[in-house]
PAVOZA-243434 format. One line per 2 residues: number of its first residue (from 1); for each residue z, x, y of C-alpha. Coordinates in nm, 4 decimals, padded with zeros to 6 digits, m for minus. Layout:
REM PAVOZA-243434
NUM	Z X Y  ...
//
This chain:
REM PAVOZA-243434
1	00.8444 01.7204 00.7447  00.4967 01.7558 00.5991
3	00.3480 01.7818 00.9493  00.6102 02.0379 01.0493
5	00.5535 02.2533 00.7392  00.1751 02.2325 00.7775
7	00.2047 02.3325 01.1434  00.4241 02.6294 01.0550
9	00.1789 02.7505 00.7887  m00.1148 02.7183 01.0273
11	00.0779 02.8981 01.3026  00.1820 03.1760 01.0662
13	m00.1757 03.2295 00.9479  m00.3069 03.2188 01.3063
15	m00.0538 03.4745 01.4345  m00.1257 03.7104 01.1461
17	m00.4997 03.6743 01.2078  m00.4489 03.7583 01.5764
19	m00.2319 04.0557 01.4838  m00.4918 04.1832 01.2340
21	m00.7707 04.1577 01.4915  m00.6526 04.1584 01.8528
23	m00.3338 04.3583 01.8043  m00.4934 04.6222 01.5827
25	m00.7774 04.6479 01.8335  m00.5232 04.7029 02.1064
27	m00.3422 04.9662 01.8978  m00.6742 05.1387 01.8239
29	m00.7640 05.1522 02.1940  m00.4199 05.2843 02.2746
31	m00.4426 05.5551 02.0058  m00.7918 05.6597 02.1140
33	m00.6618 05.6988 02.4686  m00.3761 05.9084 02.3336
35	m00.6191 06.1212 02.1291  m00.8353 06.1635 02.4362
37	m00.5377 06.2996 02.6293  m00.4447 06.5290 02.3399
39	m00.7974 06.6687 02.3305  m00.7946 06.7182 02.7080
41	m00.4645 06.9050 02.6824  m00.6110 07.1421 02.4216
43	m00.9235 07.1902 02.6336  m00.7088 07.2630 02.9437
45	m00.5084 07.5289 02.7545  m00.8342 07.6922 02.6429
47	m00.9625 07.7059 03.0000  m00.6279 07.8413 03.1318
49	m00.6137 08.1241 02.8775  m00.9836 08.2009 02.9093
51	m01.0213 08.1725 02.5336  m00.8474 08.0644 02.2236
53	m00.4931 08.1906 02.2197  m00.3795 08.2673 01.8674
55	m00.0441 08.1037 01.9245  m00.2170 07.7870 02.0415
57	m00.4325 07.7784 01.7325  m00.1279 07.8364 01.5157
59	00.0464 07.5360 01.6757  m00.2394 07.2949 01.5987
61	m00.1157 07.2102 01.2452  00.2221 07.1113 01.3897
63	00.0552 06.8984 01.6581  m00.1655 06.7442 01.3886
65	00.1323 06.6605 01.1679  00.3345 06.5078 01.4515
67	00.0409 06.3055 01.5891  m00.0993 06.2010 01.2515
69	m00.4442 06.3375 01.3298  m00.6819 06.6071 01.2065
71	m00.7846 06.8487 01.4864  m01.1053 07.0479 01.4840
73	m01.2156 07.2887 01.7617  m01.5761 07.4170 01.7862
75	m01.7492 07.6558 02.0284  m02.0674 07.5981 02.2248
77	m02.2779 07.6698 01.9150  m02.0862 07.4206 01.7002
79	m01.9092 07.6892 01.5010  m01.5553 07.5957 01.3963
81	m01.3003 07.7953 01.5922  m00.9933 07.6244 01.4471
83	m00.9116 07.3280 01.2297  m00.6067 07.1690 01.0787
85	m00.7984 07.0632 00.7659  m01.0549 07.2927 00.6055
87	m01.3765 07.0874 00.6034  m01.5480 07.3424 00.3705
89	m01.3057 07.2758 00.0887  m01.4027 07.0153 m00.1654
91	m01.0423 06.9003 m00.2059  m00.9537 06.8387 00.1631
93	m00.6466 06.6583 00.2948  m00.8478 06.3517 00.4031
95	m01.0266 06.3365 00.0682  m00.6957 06.3500 m00.1147
97	m00.5738 06.0475 00.0861  m00.9031 05.8687 00.0192
99	m00.8591 05.9266 m00.3535  m00.5038 05.7909 m00.3297
101	m00.6191 05.4619 m00.1780  m00.9119 05.4521 m00.4188
103	m01.1983 05.4106 m00.1745  m01.4372 05.6210 00.0321
105	m01.4058 05.3525 00.2979  m01.0974 05.5362 00.4171
107	m01.3062 05.8404 00.5254  m01.5626 05.6187 00.6985
109	m01.2862 05.4361 00.8861  m01.1295 05.7637 00.9965
111	m01.4476 05.9153 01.1295  m01.5485 05.5885 01.2909
113	m01.2394 05.6256 01.5133  m01.2982 05.9986 01.5699
115	m01.2570 06.1124 01.9324  m01.4686 06.3945 02.0825
117	m01.3441 06.5766 02.3940  m01.5946 06.8300 02.5432
119	m01.4630 07.1562 02.6912  m01.6371 07.2265 03.0235
121	m01.6305 07.5528 03.2179  m01.8272 07.5712 03.5432
123	m01.9987 07.2455 03.4519  m02.1127 07.4004 03.1266
125	m01.9982 07.2867 02.7836  m01.8373 07.5793 02.6088
127	m01.6952 07.3855 02.3159  m01.5437 07.0616 02.1962
129	m01.2280 06.9241 02.0403  m01.2611 06.6632 01.7636
131	m00.9568 06.4523 01.6831  m00.9688 06.2295 01.3723
133	m00.6848 05.9837 01.2978  m00.5323 06.0140 00.9514
135	m00.3726 05.6674 00.9633  m00.5342 05.3259 01.0291
137	m00.4556 05.1727 01.3691  m00.1414 04.9633 01.3447
139	m00.0264 05.1308 01.0194  00.2394 05.3508 01.1714
141	00.6004 05.2789 01.0779  00.6686 05.1505 01.4296
143	00.3736 04.9093 01.4062  00.4810 04.7882 01.0635
145	00.8345 04.7326 01.1942  00.6900 04.5281 01.4827
147	00.4868 04.3105 01.2474  00.7868 04.2667 01.0211
149	01.0058 04.1533 01.3117  00.7264 03.9204 01.4277
151	00.7006 03.7605 01.0833  01.0792 03.7296 01.0676
153	01.0790 03.5565 01.4051  00.8042 03.3219 01.2862
155	00.9960 03.2451 00.9697  01.3155 03.1778 01.1635
157	01.1267 02.9586 01.4124  00.9615 02.7742 01.1243
159	01.2950 02.7007 00.9560  01.4405 02.5891 01.2905
161	01.1359 02.3676 01.3562  01.1674 02.2176 01.0086
163	01.5353 02.1365 01.0701  01.4515 01.9796 01.4081
165	01.1684 01.7820 01.2475  01.4013 01.6673 00.9702
167	01.6643 01.5546 01.2230  01.4078 01.3729 01.4371
169	01.2536 01.2125 01.1296  01.5929 01.0722 01.0302
171	01.6525 00.9375 01.3826  01.3031 00.7868 01.4170
173	01.2961 00.6488 01.0636  01.6379 00.4898 01.1113
175	01.5207 00.3348 01.4382  01.2066 00.2012 01.2692
177	01.3311 00.1078 00.9245  01.6522 m00.0672 01.0337
179	01.4777 m00.3526 01.2196  01.1957 m00.3557 00.9640
181	01.4498 m00.3872 00.6852  01.6106 m00.6720 00.8785
183	01.2725 m00.8455 00.9114  01.1983 m00.7872 00.5413
185	01.5356 m00.9369 00.4454  01.4706 m01.2373 00.6677
187	01.1208 m01.2788 00.5213  01.2639 m01.2846 00.1697
189	01.5157 m01.5494 00.2760  01.2309 m01.7525 00.4227
191	01.0420 m01.7069 00.0966  01.3463 m01.8493 m00.0822
193	01.3383 m02.1528 00.1475  01.5818 m02.0548 00.4239
195	01.3533 m02.1175 00.7243  01.6452 m02.1197 00.9661
197	01.7115 m01.7461 00.9345  01.6450 m01.5331 01.2458
199	01.6402 m01.1593 01.3167  01.8397 m00.9961 01.5955
201	01.6390 m00.7035 01.7341  01.7406 m00.5865 02.0813
203	01.4630 m00.3301 02.1345  01.1876 m00.4227 02.3788
205	00.9199 m00.2050 02.2170  00.6581 m00.3025 01.9580
207	00.9280 m00.3491 01.6925  01.1137 m00.5827 01.9260
209	00.7919 m00.7750 01.9889  00.7436 m00.7986 01.6127
211	01.0947 m00.9391 01.5755  01.0305 m01.1920 01.8512
213	00.7013 m01.2949 01.6892  00.8819 m01.3287 01.3548
215	01.1449 m01.5560 01.5076  00.8757 m01.7670 01.6741
217	00.6942 m01.7906 01.3415  01.0177 m01.8921 01.1725
219	01.0750 m02.1637 01.4317  00.7164 m02.2869 01.3918
221	00.7477 m02.2923 01.0125  01.0769 m02.4762 01.0383
223	00.9187 m02.7357 01.2667  00.6180 m02.7724 01.0360
225	00.8481 m02.8093 00.7370  01.0433 m03.0751 00.9210
227	00.7197 m03.2527 01.0098  00.5994 m03.2256 00.6513
229	00.9187 m03.3829 00.5202  00.9078 m03.6483 00.7890
231	00.5429 m03.7157 00.7103  00.6202 m03.7594 00.3426
233	00.9014 m03.9999 00.4240  00.6899 m04.1807 00.6835
235	00.3894 m04.2228 00.4538  00.6195 m04.3458 00.1780
237	00.7794 m04.5923 00.4196  00.4447 m04.7112 00.5552
239	00.3155 m04.7665 00.2027  00.6360 m04.9144 00.0639
241	00.6612 m05.2104 00.3028  00.3166 m05.3697 00.2438
243	00.3257 m05.2859 m00.1278  00.6700 m05.4470 m00.1609
245	00.5452 m05.7581 00.0177  00.2353 m05.7829 m00.2016
247	00.4417 m05.7202 m00.5163  00.7017 m05.9851 m00.4274
249	00.4322 m06.2444 m00.3590  00.2478 m06.1734 m00.6844
251	00.5716 m06.1835 m00.8869  00.6584 m06.5121 m00.7178
253	00.3179 m06.6512 m00.8106  00.3583 m06.5329 m01.1719
255	00.7066 m06.6846 m01.1967  00.5848 m07.0117 m01.0468
257	00.8346 m06.9832 m00.7607  00.5598 m06.9754 m00.4975
259	00.2250 m07.1456 m00.4848  m00.0804 m06.9271 m00.4179
261	m00.1886 m07.1446 m00.1299  m00.3818 m07.0362 00.1792
263	m00.0699 m06.9497 00.3823  00.0820 m06.7283 00.1136
265	m00.2491 m06.5592 00.0369  m00.2930 m06.4939 00.4090
267	00.0329 m06.2962 00.4052  m00.0974 m06.0775 00.1219
269	m00.4253 m06.0352 00.3079  m00.2418 m05.9106 00.6192
271	m00.0502 m05.6550 00.4158  m00.3705 m05.5262 00.2545
273	m00.5200 m05.4927 00.6021  m00.2149 m05.2887 00.7039
275	m00.2691 m05.0616 00.4054  m00.6346 m05.0305 00.4947
277	m00.5538 m04.9372 00.8554  m00.3017 m04.6775 00.7398
279	m00.5539 m04.5235 00.5002  m00.8189 m04.5257 00.7753
281	m00.5755 m04.3553 01.0155  m00.4890 m04.0902 00.7566
283	m00.8574 m04.0295 00.6819  m00.9341 m04.0071 01.0535
285	m00.6496 m03.7622 01.1082  m00.7568 m03.5467 00.8138
287	m01.1167 m03.5488 00.9410  m01.0194 m03.4537 01.2955
289	m00.7802 m03.1758 01.1882  m01.0249 m03.0324 00.9322
291	m01.2509 m02.9015 01.2081  m01.5488 m03.0931 01.0693
293	m01.5611 m03.3351 01.3627  m01.8759 m03.2684 01.5664
295	m01.8681 m03.4084 01.9160  m02.1858 m03.5857 02.0271
297	m02.1679 m03.5040 02.3949  m02.3849 m03.6582 02.6628
299	m02.3648 m03.7285 03.0343  m02.1136 m04.0098 03.0729
301	m01.9679 m04.1798 03.3789  m01.6000 m04.1713 03.2922
303	m01.5128 m04.4364 03.5533  m01.7687 m04.6782 03.4107
305	m01.6580 m04.6038 03.0518  m01.2945 m04.6762 03.1424
307	m01.3918 m04.9990 03.3157  m01.5862 m05.1165 03.0086
309	m01.2943 m05.0235 02.7785  m01.0415 m05.2131 02.9914
311	m01.2732 m05.5128 03.0043  m01.2796 m05.5259 02.6237
313	m00.8980 m05.5212 02.6105  m00.8430 m05.7963 02.8707
315	m00.7353 m06.0633 02.6189  m00.4452 m05.8490 02.4949
317	m00.3427 m05.7651 02.8509  m00.3581 m06.1242 02.9672
319	m00.1624 m06.2417 02.6614  00.1376 m06.0382 02.7776
321	00.0888 m06.1511 03.1387  00.0737 m05.7927 03.2660
323	m00.0351 m05.6817 03.6109  m00.3245 m05.4426 03.5435
325	m00.4608 m05.2075 03.8116  m00.7774 m05.0018 03.7641
327	m00.8257 m04.7392 04.0329  m01.1297 m04.5152 04.0607
329	m01.2386 m04.2645 04.3249  m01.6088 m04.3113 04.2626
331	m01.8218 m04.1921 03.9744  m01.6814 m03.9165 03.7534
333	m01.9738 m03.7683 03.5638  m01.9105 m03.5305 03.2759
335	m02.0171 m03.4119 02.9320  m01.8221 m03.6186 02.6807
337	m01.8443 m03.7781 02.3393  m01.8417 m04.1423 02.4565
339	m01.7029 m04.2937 02.1358  m01.4216 m04.0392 02.1048
341	m01.3160 m04.0694 02.4700  m01.3141 m04.4448 02.4296
343	m01.0901 m04.3968 02.1245  m00.8417 m04.2070 02.3444
345	m00.8518 m04.4769 02.6114  m00.7999 m04.7612 02.3639
347	m00.5022 m04.5850 02.2062  m00.3271 m04.5016 02.5352
349	m00.3943 m04.8381 02.7008  m00.2863 m05.0265 02.3845
351	00.0375 m04.8261 02.3728  00.1051 m04.8927 02.7427
353	00.0438 m05.2632 02.6894  00.2586 m05.2775 02.3762
355	00.5618 m05.1023 02.5279  00.5506 m05.2839 02.8639
357	00.7483 m05.6089 02.8779  00.5998 m05.9382 02.9962
359	00.5283 m05.9335 03.3697  00.5196 m05.5524 03.3812
361	00.2515 m05.3331 03.5333  m00.0064 m05.0975 03.3797
363	m00.2120 m04.8727 03.6100  m00.5191 m04.6752 03.5034
365	m00.6545 m04.4231 03.7540  m00.9690 m04.2080 03.7196
367	m01.0282 m03.9062 03.9425  m01.1639 m03.5517 03.9390
369	m01.0583 m03.2173 04.0828  m01.1752 m02.8575 04.0338
371	m01.4336 m02.9387 03.7660  m01.1825 m03.1490 03.5726
373	m01.1732 m03.5208 03.5018  m00.8314 m03.6886 03.5120
375	m00.7412 m04.0216 03.3512  m00.3873 m04.1391 03.4248
377	m00.2305 m04.4365 03.2409  00.1033 m04.5426 03.3877
379	00.3232 m04.8257 03.2633  00.6565 m04.9786 03.3578
381	00.7671 m05.0057 02.9977  01.0684 m04.8889 02.8018
383	00.9965 m04.5191 02.8515  01.0640 m04.2290 02.6165
385	01.3910 m04.0383 02.5926  01.3909 m03.6658 02.6668
387	01.4727 m03.5720 02.3044  01.1679 m03.7561 02.1693
389	00.9257 m03.6447 02.4422  00.8390 m03.2997 02.2913
391	00.7442 m03.4622 01.9585  00.5503 m03.7624 02.0857
393	00.2159 m03.6178 01.9694  00.3414 m03.5156 01.6238
395	00.1881 m03.7061 01.3350  00.3911 m04.0074 01.2159
397	00.6474 m03.9543 01.4906  00.7956 m04.2809 01.6086
399	01.0461 m04.3164 01.8935  01.1783 m04.6288 01.7213
401	01.3326 m04.4835 01.4028  01.3564 m04.8311 01.2513
403	00.9751 m04.8358 01.2483  00.9618 m05.1956 01.3592
405	00.5981 m05.3091 01.3414  00.6400 m05.4884 01.6717
407	00.7185 m05.1645 01.8526  00.4487 m04.9333 01.7205
409	00.1842 m04.8483 01.4654  00.1745 m04.5732 01.2089
411	00.2432 m04.2943 01.4609  m00.0946 m04.1241 01.4104
413	m00.2890 m04.2570 01.7097  m00.1460 m04.0162 01.9684
415	m00.1958 m03.7226 01.7313  m00.5647 m03.8089 01.6940
417	m00.6029 m03.8690 02.0684  m00.4500 m03.5284 02.1524
419	m00.6741 m03.3567 01.8968  m00.9891 m03.5219 02.0386
421	m00.8919 m03.4104 02.3899  m00.8378 m03.0562 02.2606
423	m01.1816 m03.0561 02.0969  m01.3263 m03.1445 02.4386
425	m01.1481 m02.8392 02.5809  m00.8814 m03.0529 02.7482
427	m00.5367 m03.1885 02.6783  m00.3030 m03.4859 02.7240
429	00.0225 m03.4552 02.9177  00.3058 m03.7041 02.9240
431	00.5889 m03.7696 03.1660  00.8439 m04.0408 03.0993
433	01.1853 m04.1669 03.1967  01.3853 m04.3966 02.9745
435	01.3991 m04.7482 03.1138  01.1471 m04.6718 03.3900
437	00.8150 m04.6117 03.2186  00.5667 m04.3468 03.1069
439	00.2569 m04.1736 03.2419  m00.0035 m04.0236 03.0080
441	m00.2595 m03.7976 03.1783  m00.5822 m03.7005 03.0037
443	m00.7341 m03.3799 03.1445  m01.0930 m03.3031 03.0442
445	m01.3399 m03.0390 03.1648  m01.6410 m03.2049 03.3259
447	m01.9187 m02.9606 03.2360  m01.9986 m02.8232 02.8900
449	m02.2547 m02.5730 03.0209  m02.5474 m02.7664 02.8710
451	m02.7943 m02.9954 03.0461  m02.7426 m03.3423 02.8976
453	m02.9164 m03.6683 02.9642  m02.7128 m03.9453 03.1282
455	m02.6761 m04.2746 02.9455  m02.4685 m04.5755 03.0478
457	m02.1593 m04.6357 02.8332  m02.2023 m04.9045 02.5731
//
């Protein structure tokens, strides 16, 4: 409405400015042409009669009154032959009008628009007719009526435009505010803790995109809240078990029920080690996710690094009597943080070994394609069900809800491994089928864009 009203005011002022300048100029040109014709008519009558006919001179006042002009006729010597206003009188008609408007500017304006028509006989000037307008151009009643109708039309158009603008503003505001109000209501419900609330916006424009983004945010927040609650429960569970064991042993020692011999103390020692590992995992996770982890990249042969890592884990593999295959398509050189990549390998290979039954097979394959290094770890273990697969990299997520220590650790290792791969500009994908086995694929970019010195993996 404000824009519409401002536009109408500007348009009104512009039209009136044009009328005061262009239109009045047009009227002035038109009147001067008319005065020119009037003067030519008087000159023609003089030439036809061979002189000034008394009846013609007597009719000049009537012509002057009808035309709104002062007429003055002079001979070849400049002597006044006839005039409709006596110029010799101090109190002339023009001066009386000038006094009425209160300014001598009126006389100057009149004589500025004065028209002179020479009277020629045999190519010799025998006199002249001077016609002076008594009214400003555009000040006739007809001109005033035109301007009045123009202003009325502008006013009517302005009111109509304001009504149209008001109608459109209601339609547009309703279209905008309705979904925004829905989003605001949903946001307040989310603020109150209802993270499951969604908005239903059918538009495909920017508002619809906002609604879609809001729903995605709501889903993400709901997932994070679920993970937060699960993490709290998981940390409590991970801490409760070793603490309960340590507490029961100490109480048994204090009550004299159990002797603090080497075997019993060893049990307490194992539980303290479990607590230490959990705290180390939590610290590692916090450090990795804080963004403070600086990768110390150098040229590393990924195939050689994998071979060295597998060699260090041979005792665990042999203990479970697994068939272990290491396949490599030659050297795979790249820019990596050796220690962090080894951390990924240890975690994935340890998981494959842990979840593969005795006599099973674990295959590690290293290859490269399109400036990417690929490490694939495949096992013939228990596999992961389709419902658990999307959450396998979430912190503290365990496929085995009973959290049996024999079937998994704290549930942080895969989260850290995925984060390290992401920091290298890569990722870890997983494919699994329950009862068949799992395949974890580490994808890492080979080049970092910097020239690094090659060193053999430790």
